[in-house]
N, C-alpha and C positions, 0 to 999 in steps of 0.2 A: 671402437678406436674414437679417442678423446682430441673433443675440438682445441684447435692450438689457440684460439680465443681465449675457450672457458680454461686453461691451461696457465693463458697469462694473468685472467682473471684471478684466477685460485692463489697466482705467487705474494700479488697485490693484499690479501685477505690479510688480516693479523690474529682476529678470532673465529671459535668455534660457531658464534653467535652468526657471525656473518656468513661463513664455512654452510652451516646450515641454514640463513637467510638464503642461499645464491640455489642452491638444492631444490629449497622449494619454489624460487621464481623460476627456475628449469621444468620443474611440473614434477618431483616427486613427492610422494608422499610419505612423510617418517614419524617419528612420535615429536612428542613435544621438545621444545630445546632442551627442559632441563631431565631429561632424563638419561639414565649413567650409558644407555647405546648408543648417544649421541656424542663420537668424540671426535676429534681429529681426525687418526686414523681410519676412522669408521667413516666418514664422509669423505675421505677421500678415496678407497675403497669405492663407494657405492658409485661415487663420478668417473672413477674410471672400469668402471662395470664389472666388478672382482668381487663384488657381492650385490645378488640382487635387491631388486627393490622393487614397489608399488607405484604407479606416475597414477597420476591425482588423477586422470580418465577412467583409470580400472575401477575404482572405487565409489561403492554406491549405499550412502546413506538411503535407508526407507524408514518411514514414520510406521510408529504400528498403534495402529488406530483404537486398539480399545489394548491395552497390555493388560498383563492374567494378573490377579491377584497375587500380592504377597504369597498367601496361603498357599497356590498351586505351587508357585516358584523353590518354596522349600522341603 
């Protein structure tokens, strides 16, 4: 369900950067703003829950204490 206040706020936004920032502030975990995936249409679909997007609370970055050597990775 789309929040009416969020819909009103979306109507006043003029750029993809503003849509991206709004979704990020609402807690969505999105690719960088310069990504080809980040378009106005895609961000609107994410906002309407028509397309799945991770929440920032679902993403956990872990520190690798001793990373493997490049030879092991290759």
